[in-house]
C-alpha positions in Angstrom: -17.1 -10.0 1.2 -15.3 -10.5 4.4 -15.5 -8.5 7.3 -11.9 -8.6 9.5 -10.8 -6.3 12.0 -13.5 -3.5 11.7 -12.1 -3.3 8.0 -14.4 -4.8 5.3 -13.1 -6.1 2.5 -14.2 -7.4 -1.0 -12.7 -9.0 -4.2 -12.2 -7.5 -7.2 -13.5 -8.9 -10.6 -11.2 -11.9 -12.0 -8.3 -11.1 -9.4 -6.8 -13.2 -6.6 -8.5 -13.4 -3.0 -7.5 -12.5 0.8 -8.3 -15.8 2.7 -8.0 -15.9 6.4 -7.3 -19.2 8.2 -7.6 -19.7 11.9 -7.6 -16.1 12.9 -4.2 -15.7 12.7 -2.9 -14.5 9.2 -4.1 -13.3 6.1 -2.5 -15.2 3.0 -2.6 -13.8 -0.3 -3.0 -16.4 -3.3 -2.7 -15.1 -6.6 -5.1 -17.2 -9.1 -3.8 -16.0 -12.7 -1.1 -18.1 -11.6 -2.0 -21.5 -11.2 -5.8 -21.5 -12.3 -4.7 -22.8 -16.1 -2.4 -25.7 -15.0 -5.2 -26.8 -12.4 -8.0 -26.2 -14.7 -6.1 -28.4 -17.2 -5.2 -31.1 -15.1 -9.1 -31.1 -13.5 -10.5 -31.3 -16.8 -9.0 -34.6 -17.4 -9.8 -36.2 -14.4 -12.6 -38.5 -15.1 -13.8 -39.2 -11.9 -15.8 -36.7 -10.1 -14.6 -37.5 -6.7 -11.3 -37.5 -7.6 -12.0 -34.1 -9.3 -13.1 -32.6 -5.9 -10.2 -34.5 -3.7 -7.5 -32.5 -5.9 -9.3 -29.0 -5.9 -9.1 -29.6 -2.0 -5.1 -30.5 -2.1 -4.5 -27.9 -4.9 -6.0 -25.0 -2.5 -4.3 -26.5 0.7 -1.1 -26.3 -1.5 -1.6 -22.7 -2.4 -2.6 -21.6 1.5 0.7 -22.9 3.0 3.1 -22.9 0.5 5.7 -20.4 1.2 6.3 -20.0 -2.5 3.3 -19.2 -4.0 4.2 -14.9 -3.2 7.7 -15.1 -2.6 9.0 -12.6 -5.2 6.2 -9.8 -4.7 6.7 -6.8 -3.5 3.2 -5.7 -1.3 2.9 -1.8 -1.1 0.2 -0.3 1.2 -1.1 2.7 0.5 -3.0 4.4 2.9 -4.4 7.6 1.4 -7.9 8.9 -0.2 -8.3 5.7 -1.7 -7.5 4.6 -5.0 -8.9 4.4 -8.7 -8.1 1.0 -9.7 -9.6 0.5 -12.8 -7.0 3.2 -14.6 -4.9 1.8 -16.9 -1.7 2.6 -15.1 -2.6 1.2 -11.9 -5.1 -2.0 -12.4 -2.0 -4.4 -13.5 -0.4 -4.0 -9.9 -4.0 -4.7 -7.9 -4.3 -8.5 -7.2 -5.7 -8.3 -3.9 -8.9 -7.0 -2.3 -8.9 -3.7 -0.9 -11.5 -2.0 1.5 -14.7 -1.6 0.3 -14.4 1.8 0.1 -11.7 2.6 -2.1 -13.1 4.7 -4.5 -11.0 7.9 -4.4 -13.3 10.7 -5.0 -10.4 13.4 -3.8 -7.6 12.6 -6.2 -4.6 12.8 -3.9 -4.4 8.7 -3.4 -4.3 8.1 -7.1 -1.9 10.7 -7.9 0.1 9.0 -5.3 -0.4 5.6 -6.6 0.7 6.4 -9.9 3.7 7.8 -8.9 4.9 5.0 -6.5 3.9 2.6 -9.4 5.7 4.2 -12.3 8.3 2.2 -14.2 8.1 -0.4 -11.4 8.0 -4.3 -12.3 5.0 -6.7 -12.1 6.1 -8.0 -8.9 5.3 -4.9 -7.0 1.8 -5.2 -6.2 -0.5 -2.0 -4.5 -2.8 -2.4 -1.6 -5.4 0.6 -0.9 -6.8 1.6 2.4 -8.6 4.7 2.8 -8.4 6.8 5.4 -9.5 10.3 4.3 -12.5 11.6 6.2 -13.4 15.5 6.9 -13.9 14.8 10.5 -10.1 14.0 12.0 -11.2 12.0 14.6 -13.0 9.5 12.0 -10.0 9.7 10.2 -7.5 8.9 12.7 -9.5 5.8 13.6 -9.7 4.6 10.2 -5.8 5.0 8.9 -5.2 3.4 12.7 -7.5 0.8 11.2 -5.1 0.5 8.2 -2.5 0.7 10.1 -3.7 -2.6 11.9 -4.2 -3.7 8.7 -0.5 -3.9 8.0 0.1 -5.9 11.0 -1.7 -8.7 9.6 -0.8 -8.7 5.9 2.6 -7.8 6.4 3.2 -5.7 3.9 7.0 -5.0 3.1 6.2 -1.3 2.5 3.8 1.0 3.7 3.1 4.8 2.5 1.2 7.3 4.4 1.2 10.8 2.6 -0.8 12.2 5.9 -0.6 13.2 9.8 -2.0 15.6 12.6 -1.1 17.6 15.0 -1.9 15.4 17.9 0.2 12.5 19.3 -1.9 9.1 19.4 -0.6 6.6 21.6 -2.4 3.7 19.4 -0.9 5.0 16.3 2.7 5.3 18.0 2.2 1.5 19.2 1.3 0.2 15.7 4.1 2.0 13.8 6.4 0.1 16.8 5.0 -3.1 16.0 5.1 -2.6 12.2 8.8 -1.5 12.6 9.3 -4.6 14.2 8.0 -6.9 12.1 10.0 -5.6 9.4 7.8 -3.3 7.3 9.4 -0.2 5.7 7.8 2.9 6.3 7.2 6.1 4.2 5.5 9.3 5.8 5.7 12.7 4.6 6.8 15.6 6.6 4.4 17.7 6.2 3.7 20.8 3.9 3.6 23.7 6.6 7.0 25.1 5.8 8.2 24.5 9.8 11.1 22.8 11.6 10.2 20.0 13.5 6.4 20.8 13.9 4.2 18.8 15.8 2.9 16.8 12.7 2.8 13.0 13.5 3.7 10.3 12.8 6.5 12.3 11.5 7.2 14.0 14.7 7.5 10.5 16.5 10.7 10.4 14.4 10.9 6.5 14.7 13.9 4.7 14.0 12.7 2.5 10.7 10.5 5.0 9.6 11.5 7.4 6.6 10.4 11.2 6.6 10.8 12.6 3.2 10.5 16.3 2.6 9.8 18.3 -0.4 12.3 19.7 -2.9 11.8 21.7 -6.3 12.9 21.0 -9.4 16.3 22.9 -8.8 17.3 20.7 -5.8 16.5 23.7 -3.5 14.0 23.0 -0.6 10.5 24.2 -1.1 9.4 27.0 0.9 6.2 24.9 2.1 8.2 21.6 3.3 8.5 20.8 7.2 12.2 20.0 7.7 14.7 19.1 10.6 13.5 16.0 11.8 15.9 13.1 12.1 15.5 9.6 9.7 14.7 12.5 7.3 15.2 12.6 3.4 14.0 14.6 0.6 13.2 14.5 -2.9 11.6 16.6 -5.7 7.9 16.5 -5.3 7.3 20.1 -6.8 4.4 20.4 -10.0 4.6 16.1 -10.3 2.2 15.1 -12.8 0.6 11.6 -12.2 -2.6 9.3 -12.5 -5.7 10.9 -11.3 -9.1 9.7 -10.9 -11.6 8.8 -14.4 -8.5 7.6 -16.4 -6.9 11.5 -16.2 -3.3 12.9 -15.2 -2.9 16.1 -12.7 0.1 18.1 -11.8 0.3 18.5 -7.9 3.0 19.9 -5.2 3.8 18.3 -1.9 5.3 16.1 0.3 3.1 13.4 -0.3 4.4 13.2 -3.9 8.1 13.6 -2.7 7.4 10.7 -0.2 5.6 8.7 -3.9 8.6 8.9 -5.9 11.0 8.3 -2.7 9.4 4.9 -2.4 9.6 4.6 -6.2 12.9 4.6 -6.2 13.4 1.8 -3.6 10.6 -0.5 -5.4 12.7 0.2 -8.8 16.1 -0.8 -7.1 14.3 -4.1 -5.6 12.6 -5.0 -9.5 16.0 -4.7 -10.4 17.6 -7.1 -7.8 14.6 -9.6 -9.4 16.1 -9.5 -12.8 
């Protein structure tokens, strides 16, 4: 278990580790790619001292090699948590997640399933749970998740929530995330209004994609907010997806539309990796 930036992380069984070195950057190591090769070599080395030396060199190689994770597509999902044990999700969970990642609501697991559907193994999901009934605590926790994004530099962030208040810290974090090259997808919100005070969508920041909800026939769902700059539309009405405890469930909203829009971007990236 590790404590980092007021957020606690833990490893999950038989999957890779977060490594924080020099308090500057978090590196992600995929053990499964190297453990068999390294294990076979170590087994054949007779001298104990040489074995230790080889292991240290191997670890250093994993830490500083830029090719270790070059082809993986990392997605940070900031939501109500994710059921990491769900059979349709667990193969995409290669790294540490927040210690309180259990999804007792179901929303995060539903969104995660939509993001990952029919994508390639290189898509790796990082779950950061922000959801609490207390709004101020929820805002602090979501900002912790955005700060995590600055550290691990994911390719994408999916954020399906928002609030009616401007938060200066949130705005600055979004600015930094966009500057570092992370693509951010946010939900437009479900109050059926034109450009309402629903943040972070209302920041209308260049580099942040705001997604509205369409009905299956392509018309705008009446509950979806609309009129934002940098806005796109996707079908998010009566969408079935993964749910905690191995179940499936149907949900409607801009959250579902956002996840499906991101899924299409990921599938395009997967196609390019072939």
